[in-house]
N, C-alpha and C positions, 0 to 999 in steps of 0.2 A: 504494500500500500504506500509506503514512503517513497518508493521510486516513482510510482504513478503521480503522487502529489508533487514531487519535484518536477516531473515533466510537464504537468499541468501549469504549475507556477511559472516555469521557464517559458512556455508558450504564451502565457498571459503577459509576462513582462516584455516579451518580444513582439507584442501586438498581433499575435497569431490567434485571434479570438475564436475562430471556428474550430481550430485544433484544441484550444484550451477548453472550450465549451464541451466538446466530446469527452475529454479527459475528466473534467469535473462531473459530468453526468455519470461516468463510470464509477468514479469515487463515491458519489452520492448513492447510486443504486446498488452497486455490488458490495460496498463496504459500510454503508450507512454512515458516511462521513459528514460531520457537521461542517467542516471546512468546504467540502464539495458542494453541499447545499447552499452555504453562504455565498460561494463564488458564482454558483448558478444564478442566485438572486441578483448579484452584482451585474452579471451579463444581461439579464432581462431588464433590470432597472435602467441601465445605461445604454441598452441597445448595442451591445458588443457581440458581433457575430450572429445576432438574431434581431428581430424587430423588437423595439422597446415595448415592454408589457409589464406595467406596474403590478397588476394582479398576480402574474406568474412570479414576479420578484418576491412579492409578499408571501406567496405560498411556499416558495423555496426557503425564505428566511424563517417562516414558522416551523418548517421541518428542521432547519438547523437549530432553532431555539429549543425544540423538543429534545435535541441531542446535546444541549448544553452550551450553545454558542452565545457568548456575551456580545460578540460583534453583530450577530443577527438581531438580538434584542435592541441594540442601539440603532441599527438600520430601520427596524420597524417603528421605533419611537420617533426617529427623524422623519419618516414618511407620514406617520399618522399625526404627529405633533401633539399627541396626548397619550396617556397611559390606559385609557378606557378601551380603545379599540386595538391597540398594537399587538398585544401578546395573547389574544384568545386563539387557541390552537384549533 
């Protein structure tokens, strides 16, 4: 899993978003990776390698939050601007 995460992060940092998207999807689905789900949310939120889709981003971040991601919680708070809606799984 760590090698896959390394490759995903490398692709992301090199702006190869379609490649990183596929790798993060694999991390999320095969390994139930909070980091994978968080980064999928980032791709969807910013339209990196995919069409921008805030609802998909929030769904990914909620999955990451269930797996313990503090970054996902912050991203959800930032989007919702309140604590009432952000973190309902």
